[in-house]
FIKOLZA-1660 file (N, C-alpha, C; in steps of 0.1 Angstrom, whole numbers, plus 5000, padded with zeros to 4 digits):
% residues 103
   i   px   py   pz ch aa at
   1 6873 6282 5675  A  X  N
   1 6871 6268 5672  A  X CA
   1 6883 6260 5679  A  X  C
   2 6880 6250 5687  A  X  N
   2 6890 6242 5693  A  X CA
   2 6888 6228 5688  A  X  C
   3 6899 6221 5685  A  X  N
   3 6899 6207 5680  A  X CA
   3 6910 6199 5687  A  X  C
   4 6908 6186 5687  A  X  N
   4 6919 6177 5692  A  X CA
   4 6926 6171 5680  A  X  C
   5 6939 6170 5681  A  X  N
   5 6947 6165 5670  A  X CA
   5 6955 6153 5675  A  X  C
   6 6955 6142 5668  A  X  N
   6 6963 6131 5672  A  X CA
   6 6978 6135 5670  A  X  C
   7 6987 6131 5679  A  X  N
   7 7000 6136 5679  A  X CA
   7 7010 6125 5674  A  X  C
   8 7022 6129 5671  A  X  N
   8 7033 6120 5668  A  X CA
   8 7037 6113 5681  A  X  C
   9 7036 6120 5693  A  X  N
   9 7039 6114 5706  A  X CA
   9 7026 6106 5710  A  X  C
  10 7026 6093 5710  A  X  N
  10 7014 6085 5712  A  X CA
  10 7007 6087 5726  A  X  C
  11 7014 6092 5736  A  X  N
  11 7008 6094 5749  A  X CA
  11 7002 6108 5751  A  X  C
  12 7004 6117 5741  A  X  N
  12 6999 6130 5742  A  X CA
  12 6988 6133 5732  A  X  C
  13 6980 6143 5736  A  X  N
  13 6971 6149 5726  A  X CA
  13 6974 6163 5725  A  X  C
  14 6972 6169 5713  A  X  N
  14 6974 6183 5711  A  X CA
  14 6960 6190 5709  A  X  C
  15 6958 6201 5716  A  X  N
  15 6947 6209 5714  A  X CA
  15 6951 6221 5705  A  X  C
  16 6943 6224 5695  A  X  N
  16 6946 6236 5687  A  X CA
  16 6934 6244 5686  A  X  C
  17 6935 6257 5685  A  X  N
  17 6924 6266 5683  A  X CA
  17 6928 6276 5672  A  X  C
  18 6918 6279 5665  A  X  N
  18 6919 6289 5654  A  X CA
  18 6911 6301 5657  A  X  C
  19 6918 6312 5660  A  X  N
  19 6911 6324 5664  A  X CA
  19 6914 6335 5653  A  X  C
  20 6905 6335 5643  A  X  N
  20 6907 6344 5632  A  X CA
  20 6920 6344 5625  A  X  C
  21 6925 6332 5622  A  X  N
  21 6938 6330 5615  A  X CA
  21 6950 6328 5624  A  X  C
  22 6948 6331 5638  A  X  N
  22 6959 6328 5647  A  X CA
  22 6957 6314 5653  A  X  C
  23 6966 6305 5649  A  X  N
  23 6965 6291 5653  A  X CA
  23 6974 6289 5666  A  X  C
  24 6968 6284 5676  A  X  N
  24 6975 6281 5688  A  X CA
  24 6975 6266 5691  A  X  C
  25 6986 6260 5694  A  X  N
  25 6986 6245 5697  A  X CA
  25 6992 6244 5711  A  X  C
  26 6985 6236 5719  A  X  N
  26 6989 6233 5732  A  X CA
  26 6990 6218 5734  A  X  C
  27 7001 6213 5740  A  X  N
  27 7002 6199 5743  A  X CA
  27 6996 6197 5757  A  X  C
  28 6988 6187 5759  A  X  N
  28 6981 6184 5771  A  X CA
  28 6990 6175 5780  A  X  C
  29 6986 6172 5792  A  X  N
  29 6994 6163 5800  A  X CA
  29 6994 6149 5795  A  X  C
  30 7005 6142 5796  A  X  N
  30 7006 6129 5791  A  X CA
  30 6997 6119 5799  A  X  C
  31 6990 6111 5792  A  X  N
  31 6981 6101 5799  A  X CA
  31 6985 6087 5794  A  X  C
  32 6984 6077 5804  A  X  N
  32 6987 6063 5800  A  X CA
  32 6978 6054 5808  A  X  C
  33 6976 6042 5803  A  X  N
  33 6967 6033 5809  A  X CA
  33 6974 6027 5822  A  X  C
  34 6966 6023 5831  A  X  N
  34 6971 6016 5843  A  X CA
  34 6979 6004 5840  A  X  C
  35 6975 5996 5830  A  X  N
  35 6982 5984 5827  A  X CA
  35 6996 5987 5821  A  X  C
  36 6997 5998 5813  A  X  N
  36 7010 6002 5808  A  X CA
  36 7019 6007 5819  A  X  C
  37 7013 6015 5828  A  X  N
  37 7020 6021 5839  A  X CA
  37 7026 6009 5848  A  X  C
  38 7018 5999 5850  A  X  N
  38 7022 5988 5858  A  X CA
  38 7034 5981 5852  A  X  C
  39 7034 5979 5839  A  X  N
  39 7045 5972 5832  A  X CA
  39 7057 5981 5831  A  X  C
  40 7056 5994 5831  A  X  N
  40 7068 6003 5829  A  X CA
  40 7070 6013 5840  A  X  C
  41 7065 6009 5852  A  X  N
  41 7064 6019 5863  A  X CA
  41 7078 6025 5867  A  X  C
  42 7088 6017 5869  A  X  N
  42 7101 6022 5873  A  X CA
  42 7107 6031 5863  A  X  C
  43 7106 6028 5850  A  X  N
  43 7112 6036 5840  A  X CA
  43 7104 6049 5839  A  X  C
  44 7091 6049 5841  A  X  N
  44 7083 6061 5840  A  X CA
  44 7086 6070 5852  A  X  C
  45 7088 6064 5864  A  X  N
  45 7092 6073 5875  A  X CA
  45 7105 6080 5873  A  X  C
  46 7115 6073 5867  A  X  N
  46 7127 6079 5864  A  X CA
  46 7126 6090 5854  A  X  C
  47 7117 6088 5844  A  X  N
  47 7114 6098 5834  A  X CA
  47 7108 6110 5839  A  X  C
  48 7098 6109 5848  A  X  N
  48 7092 6120 5855  A  X CA
  48 7102 6128 5863  A  X  C
  49 7111 6121 5870  A  X  N
  49 7121 6128 5878  A  X CA
  49 7131 6135 5869  A  X  C
  50 7134 6130 5858  A  X  N
  50 7144 6136 5849  A  X CA
  50 7138 6148 5841  A  X  C
  51 7125 6146 5836  A  X  N
  51 7120 6156 5827  A  X CA
  51 7111 6166 5834  A  X  C
  52 7106 6163 5846  A  X  N
  52 7096 6172 5853  A  X CA
  52 7082 6171 5848  A  X  C
  53 7080 6163 5838  A  X  N
  53 7067 6162 5831  A  X CA
  53 7058 6153 5839  A  X  C
  54 7045 6157 5842  A  X  N
  54 7036 6149 5849  A  X CA
  54 7030 6138 5839  A  X  C
  55 7025 6127 5846  A  X  N
  55 7019 6116 5838  A  X CA
  55 7005 6114 5846  A  X  C
  56 6995 6113 5838  A  X  N
  56 6982 6109 5844  A  X CA
  56 6979 6095 5840  A  X  C
  57 6976 6086 5851  A  X  N
  57 6973 6072 5849  A  X CA
  57 6958 6070 5848  A  X  C
  58 6953 6063 5838  A  X  N
  58 6939 6061 5836  A  X CA
  58 6935 6046 5837  A  X  C
  59 6923 6044 5842  A  X  N
  59 6916 6031 5841  A  X CA
  59 6903 6032 5834  A  X  C
  60 6902 6024 5823  A  X  N
  60 6890 6025 5815  A  X CA
  60 6887 6039 5810  A  X  C
  61 6898 6047 5807  A  X  N
  61 6896 6060 5802  A  X CA
  61 6894 6071 5812  A  X  C
  62 6893 6067 5825  A  X  N
  62 6890 6077 5836  A  X CA
  62 6903 6079 5844  A  X  C
  63 6907 6092 5846  A  X  N
  63 6919 6095 5853  A  X CA
  63 6918 6090 5868  A  X  C
  64 6928 6082 5873  A  X  N
  64 6928 6077 5886  A  X CA
  64 6940 6081 5895  A  X  C
  65 6951 6086 5888  A  X  N
  65 6963 6090 5896  A  X CA
  65 6971 6099 5887  A  X  C
  66 6979 6107 5894  A  X  N
  66 6988 6117 5888  A  X CA
  66 7002 6114 5893  A  X  C
  67 7012 6112 5885  A  X  N
  67 7025 6111 5889  A  X CA
  67 7032 6124 5886  A  X  C
  68 7038 6130 5896  A  X  N
  68 7044 6143 5893  A  X CA
  68 7058 6143 5901  A  X  C
  69 7067 6151 5896  A  X  N
  69 7080 6152 5902  A  X CA
  69 7080 6158 5916  A  X  C
  70 7089 6153 5925  A  X  N
  70 7090 6159 5938  A  X CA
  70 7098 6172 5937  A  X  C
  71 7094 6182 5945  A  X  N
  71 7102 6194 5946  A  X CA
  71 7111 6192 5958  A  X  C
  72 7122 6199 5958  A  X  N
  72 7131 6199 5969  A  X CA
  72 7125 6205 5982  A  X  C
  73 7126 6199 5993  A  X  N
  73 7120 6205 6005  A  X CA
  73 7127 6217 6009  A  X  C
  74 7120 6226 6015  A  X  N
  74 7126 6239 6020  A  X CA
  74 7136 6236 6031  A  X  C
  75 7146 6243 6032  A  X  N
  75 7156 6241 6042  A  X CA
  75 7151 6246 6056  A  X  C
  76 7154 6239 6066  A  X  N
  76 7149 6242 6079  A  X CA
  76 7160 6251 6086  A  X  C
  77 7171 6253 6080  A  X  N
  77 7182 6261 6085  A  X CA
  77 7176 6275 6088  A  X  C
  78 7179 6280 6100  A  X  N
  78 7175 6294 6104  A  X CA
  78 7160 6295 6106  A  X  C
  79 7153 6284 6107  A  X  N
  79 7138 6285 6108  A  X CA
  79 7133 6284 6123  A  X  C
  80 7143 6280 6132  A  X  N
  80 7139 6278 6146  A  X CA
  80 7140 6291 6154  A  X  C
  81 7130 6294 6162  A  X  N
  81 7130 6306 6171  A  X CA
  81 7132 6301 6185  A  X  C
  82 7142 6306 6192  A  X  N
  82 7144 6302 6206  A  X CA
  82 7138 6312 6215  A  X  C
  83 7130 6307 6224  A  X  N
  83 7123 6316 6234  A  X CA
  83 7130 6316 6247  A  X  C
  84 7140 6308 6249  A  X  N
  84 7148 6308 6261  A  X CA
  84 7162 6307 6258  A  X  C
  85 7171 6312 6267  A  X  N
  85 7185 6311 6265  A  X CA
  85 7190 6297 6269  A  X  C
  86 7202 6293 6265  A  X  N
  86 7207 6280 6269  A  X CA
  86 7208 6279 6285  A  X  C
  87 7211 6290 6291  A  X  N
  87 7212 6290 6306  A  X CA
  87 7198 6287 6312  A  X  C
  88 7188 6294 6307  A  X  N
  88 7175 6292 6312  A  X CA
  88 7170 6277 6310  A  X  C
  89 7174 6272 6299  A  X  N
  89 7170 6258 6296  A  X CA
  89 7176 6248 6305  A  X  C
  90 7188 6251 6310  A  X  N
  90 7195 6241 6319  A  X CA
  90 7193 6244 6333  A  X  C
  91 7187 6255 6337  A  X  N
  91 7184 6258 6351  A  X CA
  91 7176 6247 6358  A  X  C
  92 7179 6244 6371  A  X  N
  92 7171 6234 6378  A  X CA
  92 7157 6239 6380  A  X  C
  93 7148 6230 6380  A  X  N
  93 7134 6233 6383  A  X CA
  93 7132 6235 6398  A  X  C
  94 7123 6243 6402  A  X  N
  94 7120 6245 6416  A  X CA
  94 7108 6237 6420  A  X  C
  95 7106 6226 6413  A  X  N
  95 7095 6217 6416  A  X CA
  95 7100 6204 6422  A  X  C
  96 7095 6200 6433  A  X  N
  96 7099 6187 6439  A  X CA
  96 7091 6176 6432  A  X  C
  97 7098 6165 6428  A  X  N
  97 7091 6154 6422  A  X CA
  97 7098 6141 6424  A  X  C
  98 7091 6130 6423  A  X  N
  98 7097 6117 6426  A  X CA
  98 7096 6109 6413  A  X  C
  99 7108 6106 6408  A  X  N
  99 7109 6099 6395  A  X CA
  99 7104 6085 6395  A  X  C
 100 7103 6079 6407  A  X  N
 100 7099 6065 6409  A  X CA
 100 7085 6063 6413  A  X  C
 101 7078 6074 6415  A  X  N
 101 7064 6073 6419  A  X CA
 101 7055 6069 6407  A  X  C
 102 7044 6062 6410  A  X  N
 102 7035 6058 6400  A  X CA
 102 7027 6070 6395  A  X  C
 103 7024 6069 6382  A  X  N
 103 7017 6081 6376  A  X CA
 103 7003 6081 6379  A  X  C
% end
């Protein structure tokens, strides 16, 4: 049996299930209305960055956006593969060309 329980945290719902005497409670993702998000946007962005907790923004009860924390980008250090040496890269080309000619 699964039920929804109003929580002390007004933006969260708790789901609980009773499986033969073993009660499990799970907190769902935080949801807020678009009007509240608009009014408190900057503070909520700071909160998401600090806590890592996602927020789902709703309009008329329907989810329309998800605000989630950014992860650190992977380092590009040591990710480049060179297919030519520096000397090969700087060698003159054996192709005659005119830099002022029309394309």
